[in-house]
Every structure is written in C-alpha cells, then in structure tokens.
N, C-alpha and C positions, 0 to 999 in steps of 0.2 A: 566496814560500812562507811561510806562516803556521804558527807551532808551536802544536799542538793541546795545550794544558796539561792538559786534562781527561783525555786517554788517557794522558799521561806520569805524572800523579798516581795513577791507577789501577794502571797497571803497577807503580809503585813501591810502591804500598801492598801489592799482591798479593806482590811480591818479600819486602817485610818480613815479611808474615804467614807465608810460607813458611820464612823463615829462623828466625823465632821457634818456629814448629811444630816445626822440625827439630831446634833445640837443645833445647827441652823433652823431646822424644822420647828423643834421644841421653842426656841426663840420667836419664831414667827406666831406660833400658837398661842405662846405666853403674851405677845403684844395684843393678838387679837382678842384674847380673854379679858385682858386689863382694859382695852377700849371698850368691850362690850358692857363690862361691870360699871366702868365709870360713867357710861352714858345710857344706862338702862332704867333711869328713873324718869317719870314725868314730872314737869313742874306744873305746880298748882295753877289753874287758871286765876286771873286777878278778880274776875266777876263773880267767881264762886265764893260764897262765905265760908270763913275758917270757923269750925265749930268750937275750937278752943278759945279763940279771941272774941266770938260773939257773946255779947252779955245781955242779949235779948233786944238790942238796939236796931232799929231799921229805918 
C-alpha cells in the first residue's frame, strides 16, 4: 500500500488553516469581551447624592 503524500499534505494544510482561523477569531472575541466588561459600568452623576456619604446634610 502506497502512502498518498498529496492527500496527507492537503489535510494537514486545512487543519493548520482551521486552527489559525479559530485562534484569530478567539482573540478578537476575547478583546471585544474585555472591552465590554471594562466599559460596562455607568459613572454616578455628580448631582446625585451618594447615600453612603450623605450624613443628612443638605
């Protein structure tokens, strides 16, 4: 039985392309998630009283 190196080469090339594509897509999604989590909070408006710092003074 003879080994068909062309078929093996094609399969290996496709697997490498799929791994690289998946890794690149994963990095892109990780960056989007990191940005979302870092910017997902709302700053408290300055004119709103903070109940923790309010000692009944107005």
